[in-house]
N, C-alpha and C positions, 0 to 999 in steps of 0.2 A: 404524502409519506408520514409515516408515524413511527415515534419511538416512544418506548417506556421502558422505565427500570423495574426489573423484578426482583432483584436481590442486591444487597451491599454487604461489603464486609471490610470495614472503616473507610477507604477511600475507593477501594475496587468495586466494580458494577457490572452486574450481568442484565443485559437487555434483550428487548427485542425489536427489530428495526422492520417495520411493515414498507417494502416498496413495491413498483409495479410489477415486477416479475417474482414475488415470493416474498416470505419472512427471512430476516437475517438473525440469528441469534447470535450476541455480543457477550463477550469478546470475541473477536473475529480477526481471522489473518487471510487477508486477498491475496490470491496468487497472481502474478505480473503477468499479464498477457499482451505486452507491448503493441503488437502489431496484430491484435484481435487474434491471437493465437499465444497460448503459453508453451514456450519452446518445448519441442519433442512430445506436446500431448494434443489430443482433439476434443472435442465436447463430449463423446463419449466418456474417455479417461477421466474428465473433469466431473462429469455427473455420477459415473458408477464407481470409480475407484476414489476420487478425492472426495466426492460426496460434499461439494461447498456450494454454497447459495450465493455467491458473488465473487467476480473477477475484476482485474483493471486491466485497461486498455489505455491507450495513449494519444491524445488528441496530434500532437505534434505529428507523429509518426504517420497516423492514418490520412492526417491532411494531406500528407506528401504524397502516401502511397497507399492504398490505390485511389484517394481523394474521397472526401465526405460524400460528395453527389453520387459518386458510384455506389458506395455503401449504402446511402439512402435509397437510392434506385432500386437497390436488391433486398430491400426490406429491413434496413437497419442493421446494427450488430448483431441483434439475436437469431434473425432469419439468415444473414450473411455467414455466421459461425456456426450455426446450428445449436448454441448453447441458450438454454432457456432459461437460466438463472439471470441473475442482476450483473449490470456492468457500471463500475465507476470510472469515469475517465477522467484523467489529470489535465490541467490546461495546457500544458506545454512550457511552463514557467521554468521547469528542472532541465527539461532539455534545450533549452535557450542558454540557459546559465551553464550548461556543459559544453556548448559551441564556443566559448571563448572569444577568439578574435574575430569569427565570423557571427557575433552577435551584438547589437547595439541598443541598448535602453533608451527610449526616449520619453517624454512626458505624457504622451498619448499612448504608447506601446512598446512592443518590442520589435526590430527591425532585425533579420537574420539571414544567413544564406544556407541554401539547402545541403546538408552533408551528402546527398546522393548527388546531385548536379550542379550546386552552386548557385541554382535560380535563387531571385531575391523575392525576400516574403515579409508581410509586416502583420505582427497579431496586435490586435486591441482588444479591450475586455469585452467588447460586443462581440468582434469576429469568433472569438474562440468559444463564446456560447452557441452563435450561430452554427460553429461545425460541430458542436455535441449535439444540438437539436438534431442536426441532420443525423448523427450517428445514434441517437434514439438511447443515450445511456441513461441508466437510471438514478445516477448521481454525478452531477456535473461540478467541476472545481472551478473557481474565478482565477484568473489570471492575477499572479503575484510577482512581487519583486525578490528574487532570491537571490542570496550574497553568500560568500564564502568566508569561511571565521578561520583565524582572528579577522577582524576589519576595524576600521577608525570609527567611532562613535557617531560622528557626522553622517558616514555612509549609511550605517544600519538605521539612524533616524529618518534619513531618506528612503531607506526600503519600507519602512514602518509606514509613513505619509503616503508615498507611492502605493503601496498595497492597499491601503484605506481607501484611497482614492479610486482606485481600481475596482474596490469591492463595492462601492458605491453605484459606480457606473454599470457594474454588471447587474446588481440588485435592481437598479432601475430599468436598465433593459429586460429583464427577465419579467419583471411586473408589467411591463408594457406588451410583452410577448404573449403573456398569459391571458391579458385582457384581449387578444385576438384569438385566443384558442390555440397559441402555440404552445409547446414547453408544459402542458399541464400536468403530466405524469413526471417530469424530471426534475429532481429534487438538486437544489444549489447550498453548496458548502463554501463559505468562505475560508481564507487562511491567516494566521497569525505569524508574524514575524517578528524579529527584533533582537535576533541572536541571543546571545546569552546575557543581554544586559535586562534585569529583573523590572527596572522601570519602563525599558522601552515594550518589553513583553507586555507588563499591566497594561500600557497605553494602549497598544494593539488589540490586546483580547477586550478591553472594554469600548473602545472604540468602535470594533465590529459587532460587540455584543448590543451596543444602543441603536445600532441600524434596524435591528428588530424585523428581520423578513427571511433570513438564512435559515434552511433546515437544520444545519451542522455546522461543524468547525473542525478544521484542522490546523495541527500543529506544524508549520513548516520551517524550513531553515535549520534543521538541525541534522546531525551525523555529518557536519560538511567541515569537520576540522576540529571540533572542540571536545575535551575531555569527556568520560561517561559521566563522570559526577556531575559537571557543568549540564550537561543534556538532562540528568535528571532531575536537577533542582529545575530547571527551567519548564520542564513538563509540568512539574508540582505548582509551581507561580502561575503559570498559564491557566492550568485547571481551576485555580482559585476564582479566575475571573471570567471565565466563561460560564455560560449558562448551565445548568445541572441537568437540566430537562432535555438538552440537546446532545445528539451523540459527540463524540469528540474523536479525532483521526489524527493519529500521527503519521506522517507521510515519511515513507523510504526508509525506515529503522524496522528491524536491525535485526540483531543475534536473538536468537533464545533469550538469552539474559535481559537482553535490551527489553524486550516484551514483556517479561513477566514484571519488571522493574517500572513500565509504564503503566500497566493493569492496575500494578498497585498504587499508583498515584492518580488512577480515574481514566484511563484511556480504554477506548471501547474498539477502536479499529485500526489495522495495521496492513501495511504492504512493504515487500521488499524483493530485490531480485536474488537475494542472498542464498535461499535454499535451492533455486534452479542452477544458480552460477556454480555454487560450491558443488553441486552434483556433477556439472559436466566436468569441474577440476580434482575429480576424484575424492572430494571431502564429503563424508556422509554422516548425518547425526543420528545419534541412537539413544535410548535411554540411561546408556551406561558412558557416554562419550564419543567423541568424534571418531569415526572409522575413515581411515586413508587407505582406501581400497586399492591402490596401485602398490602397497606393499606386498612384498614377497612372501611375507607371511601367510597371507589369504589364498595362496596358489592351489592349496589341496583343502582348505577349510569349508567342509561341506554341510556347516551350520547357517541359519539364516542370519542376515545382517543386524536382526532384534528381535530377540524371542519374546519381545513385549509387544513388537508392533503388529498392527492388524492390516495393514497394507497389502495389496495385490504382489508386490515385489517380494517382501518378507514371508508371504505366505506361500510362495511357489519356488522361490531361487535362493540359492547359496551364495555364501561371500566368495567361494571359487569361482561360480560361472560369472558374477558381477566383475570380479578379477578380470578374468578372461575377457570379457567383452571390452574393458576398458583398456587393457594393454593391446588387444586386436583392433582397436579404433573403430568398433562396430556402432552405428546409429542407436542400436536397441539398447545399449547401455545407458544413453542419454535418457530414454524413455523410463526405463526401470529405475535408475536412481533418482531422477527428477519425481517420480510417483511417491517414492519414499519419503524424501526430503520434505516435499511439500506435506504429505501425510503426516508427518512428525509436526510439522508446525501447526497444522489443522488439530491433531491431536493433543497439542501443547494448551491452545486457548481452549479448546474443549474441556479439558481439564481443569482450567483455571476456572471456566463457568461453573464447573459442578461443584470446587471447591468454595467457590465465592457462595452458593445456595447453602453449602454444609457450614458456613462460617469459619472455614479453616485456610484460607488463601495463604496465608503466612507459612503455615507448615507444609502447604504443597509449593510452595517456592523455595523454602528450605531444603526439603527433599530433592526437589530437581537439582540444587546446586551441590548437594551431598553426593548424587548419584552421576554426575555429568562432570565432575572436577577435573577428571583425567581422560586423557584420549586413550584408545585401545591400543595405539603403537608404542 
């Protein structure tokens, strides 16, 4: 893996990330394909309509179904899905966090019961990497100890300590496997924790940076109950102590506004289920504000969803048609709406990249806020 920064505008960065399945221009938003599938879309849609070079899949879900060995036998994620771009796979830490009482964290890993059939499993730092080797993802995430906020300081401290220890074990395992010819083209990212406690965030970032061997770093444990300004301050703090020459990935965040604020603070990579989830629930993003397509006002509206959008949906279909499809509960609605929302996010980060090169990112962000401050309804 290779990463180079091509332009900066204050703290905002435009970079080029070279991975096993092609280059990724940053800032980048990664569509979420949890089950090796972006909901409602296939590889053709992703390649031709979204034109994105990287998507995310999830280790926890693919481990349970169909199983990493099955995917390995079928040629890894790329052949299995027929998507020839890059895959980043999450470690499953967030999914374990979401299981609540069906999950127990131990010193050596995470014990959990499958949400599918109740079967018992145990993830260690080494095991989640072995799963990701089998999936052959281009970027692998280490196992981390994610907690919700607010939380007592002693619990956040334990989260930082455990996450660092698991990161050490992951790096040791990865280097050993590479010496055996395994995982030579699979990049490994560490994950910082620490809640919104600046001293703990600094410690997490510095301790992980000192390990010297990770290809990139993620900011985890945010958008889990804290205020937006707390999140932004935390991002700025973490990026102060992460290596400037490595990519920075903000996990699971968030709104378009969150993304622009994080880019301004030096983040390069993002993922979130929001664009597809909101699409399925009738909320569509546009350059002039959110559109709640189920509203009766769109029943006879023959205009595109967003006249400024170059996506397949906006180029071919009207608000009236999308309104009808949603009201009729047609599956086609989910596809067309998801294509639009994801393209909106991808255009957002593409525009940010262009603005960074021009040195006017602040104006780009200000213009976005002024245009999208009001819903169209």
